[in-house]
C-alpha positions as CSV (number, residue, x, y, z in Angstrom):
1,M,-7.7,-1.0,11.8
2,K,-7.8,-4.8,11.6
3,K,-5.2,-4.7,9.0
4,L,-2.7,-3.0,11.6
5,Y,-2.1,-6.4,13.3
6,A,-1.6,-8.2,10.0
7,V,0.6,-5.7,8.6
8,L,2.7,-5.7,11.8
9,T,3.1,-9.5,12.0
10,G,3.4,-9.9,8.0
11,V,6.3,-7.3,7.8
12,M,8.6,-9.2,10.4
13,L,9.8,-12.2,8.7
14,A,11.7,-10.9,5.4
15,A,12.7,-7.7,7.1
16,T,15.4,-9.6,9.3
17,T,17.5,-11.5,6.8
18,T,20.8,-9.6,6.1
19,A,21.7,-12.0,3.2
20,T,24.4,-10.3,1.1
21,A,24.6,-12.6,-2.1
22,G,22.6,-15.3,-3.4
23,G,18.8,-16.2,-3.9
24,I,15.9,-14.8,-1.9
25,L,16.4,-16.6,1.1
26,T,20.1,-18.1,0.5
27,N,23.6,-16.6,1.3
28,T,26.1,-17.8,-0.9
29,N,29.1,-15.4,0.5
30,Q,30.3,-18.3,2.6
31,S,34.3,-17.5,2.4
32,I,36.6,-14.4,1.9
33,D,37.7,-16.2,-1.3
34,F,34.0,-15.4,-2.4
35,L,34.2,-11.9,-1.3
36,R,37.4,-11.5,-3.5
37,N,36.1,-13.2,-6.5
38,P,32.5,-14.5,-6.2
39,A,33.1,-16.6,-9.4
40,R,34.4,-19.5,-7.3
41,D,32.2,-22.4,-8.9
42,A,34.9,-23.9,-10.8
43,A,37.9,-22.5,-8.7
44,I,40.2,-25.1,-7.0
45,G,40.5,-24.4,-3.3
46,L,39.5,-25.1,0.2
47,D,36.4,-22.8,0.1
48,G,35.2,-25.2,-2.8
49,V,33.9,-27.1,0.1
50,Y,30.9,-24.9,-0.1
51,S,31.3,-23.8,-3.9
52,N,32.8,-26.4,-5.7
53,P,33.2,-29.6,-3.3
54,A,34.2,-31.9,-6.1
55,G,37.1,-30.0,-6.9
56,V,38.3,-30.1,-3.4
57,A,39.8,-33.8,-4.1
58,F,42.3,-32.0,-6.5
59,L,44.1,-30.2,-3.3
60,P,47.3,-31.9,-2.0
61,E,47.1,-34.6,0.4
62,G,46.7,-33.7,4.1
63,L,44.3,-31.8,6.3
64,H,43.0,-28.4,5.4
65,I,41.4,-25.8,7.5
66,G,39.8,-22.5,7.0
67,F,38.6,-19.9,9.2
68,N,36.4,-16.9,7.8
69,W,34.8,-14.0,9.4
70,Q,32.8,-11.2,7.8
71,Y,31.2,-8.2,8.9
72,A,27.9,-6.8,6.9
73,H,26.2,-3.5,7.0
74,Q,23.0,-3.3,5.0
75,T,20.3,-0.7,4.7
76,R,16.9,-1.1,3.2
77,T,15.2,2.2,2.0
78,I,11.3,2.2,1.3
79,T,10.1,5.6,-0.3
80,S,6.2,5.5,0.2
81,T,3.7,7.8,-1.1
82,S,0.3,7.8,0.4
83,P,-2.3,10.9,0.9
84,V,-2.9,9.7,4.5
85,F,0.8,10.6,5.3
86,A,-0.1,14.2,5.1
87,L,-2.3,14.0,8.1
88,G,0.9,12.7,10.2
89,R,2.0,15.0,13.0
90,K,5.8,14.2,12.2
91,N,5.3,14.6,8.4
92,N,4.9,18.3,7.8
93,G,1.9,17.8,5.4
94,E,4.2,15.6,3.0
95,S,2.4,12.4,1.4
96,T,5.8,10.8,0.6
97,K,7.9,9.5,3.5
98,T,11.2,7.5,3.6
99,F,11.5,4.5,6.0
100,E,15.0,3.2,6.4
101,G,16.1,-0.1,8.1
102,V,19.4,-1.1,9.2
103,A,20.5,-4.6,9.2
104,D,23.9,-5.4,10.9
105,A,25.6,-8.7,11.1
106,P,28.6,-8.2,13.0
107,F,29.7,-11.8,12.9
108,I,29.2,-14.0,10.0
109,P,31.6,-16.9,10.6
110,S,32.2,-20.0,8.5
111,L,34.5,-22.8,8.8
112,Q,35.8,-25.5,5.8
113,G,37.5,-28.5,6.7
114,A,38.9,-31.2,4.2
115,Y,41.1,-34.4,4.7
116,N,42.6,-35.6,1.3
117,K,44.0,-39.1,1.2
118,G,44.5,-40.8,-2.2
119,N,41.6,-40.3,-4.4
120,W,39.3,-39.4,-1.4
121,S,38.5,-36.1,0.0
122,V,36.3,-36.0,3.1
123,Q,34.8,-32.6,3.9
124,F,33.0,-30.5,6.3
125,N,31.6,-27.0,5.9
126,F,29.8,-24.8,8.9
127,S,28.4,-21.6,7.6
128,I,25.1,-19.3,7.7
129,P,23.4,-19.8,4.4
130,G,20.3,-17.8,5.3
131,G,19.8,-14.8,7.5
132,G,22.9,-13.8,9.6
133,G,22.1,-10.8,11.7
134,S,19.1,-8.5,12.6
135,C,17.3,-5.5,11.0
136,E,15.9,-2.5,12.6
137,F,13.3,0.1,11.5
138,S,13.4,2.6,14.1
139,E,10.0,4.3,12.9
140,G,8.4,1.2,11.4
141,L,7.2,1.0,7.9
142,G,4.9,2.6,5.6
143,S,2.2,-0.2,5.9
144,F,2.3,0.5,9.5
145,E,1.5,4.0,9.2
146,S,-0.7,4.1,6.3
147,V,-3.3,2.0,8.2
148,V,-3.0,4.4,11.0
149,G,-3.4,7.3,8.8
150,G,-6.4,5.6,7.0
151,I,-8.1,5.1,10.3
152,A,-7.7,8.8,11.2
153,N,-9.0,9.7,7.7
154,Q,-12.1,7.4,8.5
155,L,-12.7,9.1,11.8
156,R,-13.5,12.4,9.9
157,G,-17.0,10.9,9.3
158,L,-17.8,11.1,13.0
159,D,-18.2,14.9,12.5
160,Q,-21.3,14.4,10.5
161,I,-22.9,12.0,13.0
162,A,-22.0,14.3,15.8
163,T,-23.8,17.3,13.9
164,A,-26.8,15.2,13.4
165,L,-27.0,14.4,17.0
166,G,-26.5,17.9,18.2
167,Q,-23.2,17.4,19.5
168,P,-19.7,19.1,19.1
169,A,-18.0,17.7,16.1
170,P,-14.6,16.0,17.1
171,G,-13.0,17.7,14.0
172,V,-10.5,14.7,13.5
173,S,-7.8,16.1,11.0
174,G,-4.7,13.9,11.8
175,Y,-2.7,11.4,13.8
176,D,0.6,10.7,15.6
177,M,2.3,7.3,16.4
178,D,5.3,5.4,17.2
179,G,6.4,2.4,14.9
180,Y,9.3,0.1,15.8
181,M,10.1,-3.3,14.2
182,Q,13.3,-5.7,14.9
183,G,13.8,-8.9,13.4
184,R,16.9,-11.4,14.2
185,Q,17.2,-14.5,12.0
186,Y,20.0,-17.2,11.6
187,Y,20.2,-20.5,9.6
188,F,23.0,-22.5,10.4
189,G,24.5,-24.9,7.8
190,F,26.4,-27.9,8.6
191,Q,27.7,-29.8,5.6
192,L,29.4,-33.2,5.7
193,G,30.4,-35.2,2.5
194,A,33.1,-36.9,0.3
195,A,34.6,-36.3,-2.9
196,Y,36.3,-39.3,-5.1
197,K,38.6,-38.8,-7.9
198,I,37.2,-41.3,-10.6
199,T,40.2,-40.4,-12.9
200,P,43.1,-37.9,-12.3
201,D,40.9,-35.1,-13.9
202,L,37.2,-36.1,-13.0
203,A,36.0,-36.1,-9.4
204,V,32.5,-36.3,-8.0
205,Y,30.8,-35.3,-4.8
206,G,28.1,-36.4,-2.5
207,G,27.0,-34.7,0.9
208,M,24.3,-33.8,3.1
209,R,23.5,-30.6,4.6
210,I,21.6,-29.9,7.7
211,L,20.0,-26.4,8.3
212,Y,19.1,-25.3,11.7
213,G,17.0,-22.1,11.7
214,M,16.3,-19.9,14.6
215,A,14.7,-16.3,14.8
216,T,13.3,-13.6,17.0
217,Y,10.8,-11.0,15.9
218,K,9.5,-7.8,17.8
219,A,7.2,-5.2,16.6
220,K,5.5,-2.4,18.3
221,I,3.0,0.4,17.4
222,S,2.5,2.8,20.3
223,N,1.5,6.4,21.5
224,I,-1.2,6.4,19.0
225,M,-2.8,10.0,19.0
226,V,-5.9,11.5,17.2
227,K,-5.5,15.1,16.3
228,T,-9.1,16.9,17.0
229,A,-10.5,20.3,17.1
230,G,-9.3,20.4,20.6
231,G,-5.5,19.2,20.1
232,Y,-4.0,15.8,20.0
233,Q,-5.8,13.3,22.2
234,D,-4.8,9.7,23.3
235,F,-6.5,7.1,20.8
236,G,-8.0,5.2,23.6
237,S,-9.5,8.2,25.3
238,F,-10.9,9.3,22.1
239,L,-12.4,5.9,21.1
240,Q,-14.1,6.2,24.8
241,S,-15.8,9.4,24.1
242,A,-16.8,8.7,20.6
243,T,-18.3,5.4,21.7
244,A,-20.2,7.3,24.4
245,M,-21.5,9.9,21.8
246,V,-22.7,7.1,19.3
247,D,-24.2,4.9,22.3
248,G,-26.1,8.0,23.1
249,G,-27.2,8.5,19.3
250,I,-28.5,4.8,19.3
251,S,-30.4,5.1,22.2
252,Y,-32.0,8.5,21.0
253,V,-32.9,6.7,17.5
254,N,-34.3,3.8,19.5
255,S,-36.5,5.7,21.4
256,S,-37.7,7.8,18.4
257,L,-38.5,4.3,16.6
258,E,-40.4,3.2,19.4
259,Q,-42.6,6.3,19.4
260,V,-42.8,6.1,15.5
261,N,-43.8,2.4,15.8
262,A,-46.3,3.3,18.5
263,G,-47.8,6.2,16.5
264,M,-48.1,4.0,13.2
265,A,-49.6,1.0,15.4
266,Q,-52.7,3.5,16.4
267,Y,-53.2,4.4,12.7
268,E,-53.1,0.8,11.7
269,A,-55.5,0.0,14.6
270,A,-58.0,2.6,13.3
271,G,-57.6,1.3,9.8
272,A,-56.2,4.8,8.6
273,T,-53.1,3.6,7.1
274,A,-54.0,5.7,4.0
275,A,-53.9,9.1,6.1
276,P,-50.9,11.3,5.3
277,Q,-49.8,11.3,8.5
278,Y,-49.3,7.6,8.5
279,A,-47.1,8.0,5.3
280,E,-45.2,10.5,7.1
281,L,-44.5,8.5,10.0
282,A,-43.4,5.5,7.5
283,A,-41.1,7.7,5.8
284,M,-39.6,8.6,9.4
285,K,-39.4,5.1,10.2
286,A,-37.3,4.4,7.3
287,Q,-35.0,7.4,7.9
288,L,-34.6,6.3,11.5
289,E,-33.4,2.6,10.8
290,G,-31.1,3.8,8.2
291,S,-29.5,5.9,10.9
292,A,-29.8,3.2,13.3
293,A,-27.8,0.9,11.1
294,T,-25.3,3.4,10.5
295,L,-24.9,4.2,14.1
296,Q,-24.4,0.7,14.8
297,G,-22.1,0.0,12.2
298,T,-20.1,3.1,13.7
299,N,-20.2,1.4,17.2
300,D,-19.3,-2.0,15.8
301,N,-16.1,-0.1,14.0
302,L,-15.1,1.5,17.1
303,A,-15.5,-1.5,19.4
304,N,-13.2,-3.3,17.2
305,L,-10.7,-0.6,17.4
306,Q,-10.6,-1.0,21.4
307,K,-8.2,-3.7,21.5
308,Y,-5.7,-1.4,19.7
309,S,-6.4,1.5,22.1
310,E,-2.9,0.8,23.8
311,G,-1.3,-0.2,20.8
312,V,0.3,-3.4,19.7
313,N,3.2,-5.4,21.1
314,L,4.2,-8.7,19.6
315,L,7.0,-11.0,20.2
316,C,7.8,-14.3,18.3
317,N,10.5,-17.0,18.6
318,Q,10.9,-19.5,15.7
319,W,13.1,-22.6,15.2
320,S,13.4,-25.5,12.7
321,V,15.6,-28.2,11.3
322,G,15.7,-29.3,7.5
323,V,18.0,-31.7,5.8
324,A,18.9,-31.8,1.9
325,P,21.4,-33.9,0.0
326,V,24.1,-32.0,-2.1
327,I,26.1,-33.5,-5.2
328,G,28.9,-32.2,-7.5
329,V,31.3,-32.9,-10.2
330,D,34.5,-31.5,-11.4
331,W,36.4,-31.9,-14.7
332,R,39.7,-30.9,-15.9
333,V,40.5,-30.4,-19.4
334,G,43.8,-29.1,-20.4
335,Q,44.0,-25.5,-19.0
336,F,40.4,-25.2,-18.5
337,N,38.4,-26.6,-15.4
338,F,34.6,-27.2,-15.5
339,A,32.3,-27.8,-12.5
340,A,28.7,-28.1,-11.4
341,K,26.8,-28.5,-8.0
342,Y,23.3,-28.9,-7.1
343,E,21.8,-28.4,-3.7
344,F,18.4,-30.1,-3.3
345,K,15.5,-28.1,-1.8
346,T,15.6,-28.2,2.0
347,Q,12.2,-28.6,3.4
348,I,11.5,-26.1,6.3
349,Q,8.7,-25.6,8.9
350,M,9.2,-23.1,11.4
351,H,7.8,-23.7,15.1
352,N,6.6,-20.7,16.5
353,E,6.7,-19.8,20.2
354,S,4.6,-16.7,20.3
355,T,2.6,-14.3,22.4
356,V,-0.3,-14.8,19.8
357,N,-2.3,-17.7,21.4
358,K,-5.6,-17.5,19.6
359,A,-6.6,-18.2,16.2
360,S,-7.5,-14.9,14.1
361,E,-9.5,-14.3,10.9
362,I,-6.3,-12.3,10.0
363,P,-3.9,-15.0,8.0
364,A,-0.9,-12.9,8.6
365,V,-1.6,-13.2,12.4
366,N,-2.1,-16.7,12.4
367,K,1.5,-17.1,10.6
368,F,2.8,-16.1,14.3
369,R,0.4,-17.9,16.3
370,D,1.9,-19.9,18.9
371,G,2.5,-23.8,18.3
372,E,2.1,-23.2,14.6
373,K,4.4,-24.8,12.0
374,I,5.2,-22.5,8.9
375,D,6.3,-23.4,5.6
376,E,9.5,-21.7,4.8
377,D,11.7,-24.0,2.3
378,S,15.0,-23.3,1.1
379,P,14.8,-23.6,-2.6
380,A,17.1,-25.7,-4.5
381,Q,20.5,-24.2,-6.3
382,L,22.2,-25.1,-9.5
383,A,25.8,-23.7,-9.7
384,L,27.9,-24.0,-13.0
385,G,31.4,-23.0,-13.4
386,A,34.3,-22.6,-15.5
387,M,38.1,-21.7,-15.0
388,W,40.7,-21.0,-17.4
389,N,44.3,-21.0,-16.5
390,I,45.6,-18.6,-19.2
391,T,49.3,-19.0,-17.5
392,D,50.6,-20.4,-14.4
393,D,49.8,-17.3,-12.5
394,V,46.7,-16.0,-14.2
395,R,43.3,-17.4,-14.0
396,V,39.8,-16.2,-15.2
397,N,36.5,-17.5,-13.6
398,L,32.9,-17.8,-14.9
399,G,29.8,-19.0,-13.0
400,Y,26.2,-19.3,-13.3
401,H,23.6,-19.8,-10.4
402,H,19.8,-20.5,-10.5
403,F,17.6,-20.7,-7.6
404,Y,14.4,-22.6,-8.1
405,D,12.4,-20.3,-5.9
406,T,8.9,-21.2,-7.4
407,N,9.4,-25.0,-6.5
408,V,9.2,-24.3,-2.8
409,K,6.6,-24.0,-0.3
410,W,6.4,-20.7,1.6
411,Y,3.6,-19.4,3.7
412,N,0.5,-18.5,2.1
413,N,2.1,-19.7,-0.8
414,S,3.7,-16.4,-1.7
415,Q,6.1,-18.4,-4.2
416,E,3.5,-18.5,-6.8
417,L,3.7,-14.5,-7.0
418,L,7.2,-14.6,-8.9
419,D,7.6,-15.3,-12.4
420,G,10.3,-17.5,-12.2
421,G,13.5,-18.3,-10.1
422,T,16.5,-16.3,-9.4
423,N,19.5,-16.3,-12.1
424,E,23.1,-15.0,-11.3
425,Y,26.0,-14.5,-13.5
426,L,29.6,-14.3,-12.2
427,G,32.8,-13.2,-13.4
428,G,36.4,-13.0,-12.0
429,A,40.1,-13.3,-12.2
430,E,43.1,-13.9,-10.1
431,W,46.7,-13.2,-10.4
432,D,49.5,-14.6,-8.4
433,V,51.7,-11.8,-8.2
434,T,54.4,-13.6,-6.1
435,D,54.7,-17.0,-4.8
436,K,53.3,-15.5,-1.5
437,L,50.8,-13.1,-3.0
438,T,47.5,-13.7,-4.9
439,I,45.2,-10.7,-5.9
440,S,41.8,-11.3,-7.2
441,A,38.7,-9.3,-8.2
442,G,35.2,-10.3,-9.7
443,T,31.4,-9.3,-10.3
444,Q,28.2,-10.9,-9.8
445,V,24.8,-9.8,-11.2
446,T,21.7,-11.0,-9.6
447,R,18.4,-11.0,-11.4
448,Y,15.0,-11.8,-9.7
449,Q,11.8,-12.5,-11.6
450,L,9.6,-10.1,-9.4
451,T,6.1,-8.9,-9.7
452,D,4.2,-6.1,-8.1
453,A,2.1,-8.7,-6.3
454,Y,5.1,-10.2,-4.7
455,M,6.9,-7.0,-3.7
456,N,5.9,-4.9,-0.7
457,D,7.7,-3.2,2.1
458,M,7.0,-6.5,4.2
459,S,8.8,-8.6,1.9
460,F,11.4,-7.3,-1.0
461,V,14.5,-7.9,-2.9
462,V,15.7,-5.9,-5.8
463,N,18.1,-6.5,-8.8
464,S,21.7,-5.8,-8.2
465,M,25.2,-5.8,-9.3
466,S,28.0,-6.7,-6.7
467,F,32.0,-6.5,-6.9
468,G,34.3,-7.6,-4.8
469,F,38.4,-7.6,-4.4
470,G,40.9,-8.8,-2.2
471,F,44.0,-11.0,-1.5
472,N,45.6,-13.9,-0.1
473,Y,48.9,-14.0,1.4
474,K,51.0,-17.1,2.0
475,A,52.8,-16.4,5.5
476,S,54.2,-20.0,5.4
477,D,53.8,-23.2,3.9
478,M,51.2,-23.9,6.5
479,V,49.3,-20.7,7.1
480,T,47.5,-18.6,4.4
481,L,46.0,-15.2,5.4
482,K,43.0,-13.7,3.5
483,A,41.1,-10.3,3.4
484,A,38.5,-9.0,1.1
485,Y,36.0,-6.1,0.5
486,F,32.5,-6.9,-1.2
487,Q,30.0,-4.4,-1.9
488,T,26.5,-5.0,-3.7
489,N,24.8,-2.0,-5.8
490,Y,20.9,-2.1,-5.9
491,D,18.5,-1.1,-8.6
492,D,15.4,0.8,-7.5
493,Y,12.0,-1.2,-7.8
494,K,8.8,1.1,-8.2
495,R,5.3,-0.5,-7.3
496,V,2.2,1.8,-8.2
497,T,-0.8,0.3,-6.2
498,S,-2.9,3.4,-7.2
499,T,-2.8,6.2,-9.5
500,E,-5.8,8.1,-8.2
501,P,-5.2,8.9,-5.4
502,L,-1.3,8.1,-6.0
503,I,-0.1,5.1,-3.7
504,S,3.4,3.9,-4.5
505,D,6.4,2.4,-3.0
506,T,10.1,2.4,-4.3
507,F,12.2,-0.3,-2.5
508,T,16.3,-0.2,-2.8
509,R,18.9,-1.3,-0.5
510,T,22.9,-0.8,0.3
511,N,25.3,-3.5,1.4
512,R,28.9,-3.7,2.3
513,V,31.1,-6.4,3.8
514,L,34.3,-6.7,5.1
515,G,36.1,-10.0,5.5
516,I,39.3,-11.6,6.9
517,G,40.3,-15.3,7.2
518,C,43.1,-17.7,7.7
519,E,43.7,-21.1,6.0
520,L,45.9,-24.0,7.5
521,N,47.4,-26.8,5.8
522,F,49.0,-29.7,7.4
């Protein structure tokens, strides 16, 4: 049962982020232009303030401002198999159960601004490059329930103890519980920098990004019940009666040991240790000492469970600030444009304000201890892109992203459980149908280097393929309206923890995003 607290706290962090595109901790969908064609790494546009900042220098002179609003809806589904689930009151004897979390981000805003004059472009970007919403598991997770089910399975052993003590057997054969988890996480990004045209076709960029992270995690396990021969019983009440029974057994065994020791002392005083009766007493003493050790161990286990007799309620608020440089380059060659951007690693330490006040032997609990600082770096990212202007009206785009996930520091060095960083491959096309209307579509393939050791229902990502499409409509020389739809289709990842008995988890997600925006040019 000690694991219950660890499971409950450990699950909260990664189950909150509503990232829709990008690496494990990074959102790259920072504009409507990205949603309608994610291969924006070499595109020339105001959204380049995030995706291709050097290329923004090639926009016309003047002030450019872009507003973006996105709504993202995501589900996370874990199908868990464990023999202890069959003991659950709500599980109809099934050992496989599905746990689904719903993540909604109703308002993901971003703002891009650039002022171009001569060879210079001064730029500003506000976005949410991490998190962006909340996730709720209304029934908790499999790791919650498997621990409670495991406890019920272990409590079956009380029958043997009760029978040996001449007491009615509790007849533990199942459990019931309510689980719940909710997390909310936002990383606000503020990027300020400048691009400079070294030649009419070559520009460079340098800037700084500030990340401000804030998060709230709530988790609860309540209404824990134990199914006994007499029906379902409150877990706290059951512990009290079971403890009383075991305490009675300890008293009986200790009393019997005193009598046996006294009898053996009489034989020893008479020098009759070779008598058969002495040997019988010695054997009885060994048996009683073994029973005493078993009863004391059971008593210690029951005492450890007392702190969970009323369930578990946790609340943790976190915040942090980190700063990292961003550099970029853009080079135009005839009908082609090539660009690169590198975002340096952002060192992040989340500050805890928590109801967990004391140090614990359980590492996952200490992660949320009040006053602690928790490593949660945002990895460096390399983005490469190419654009081909096939005609004046048609463009095709290619892109590649690499996130250096193993070169960061995360809590408990979980980055070391990955086989490498994240890779993304992007492609898309745009067509200026008229002078006012542009339509576009694109795709993104995301490949993580996952291992079974890294994957669990507390923290999981899965490989995916995304597609997006949308349009820009130039309402006037100053105003351009934008709208797009973006969807991610995820693979299934199956992790087998044990084959006999079968304990496994299958992970997957769904993700859909709608976005609208407006660009103003002065």
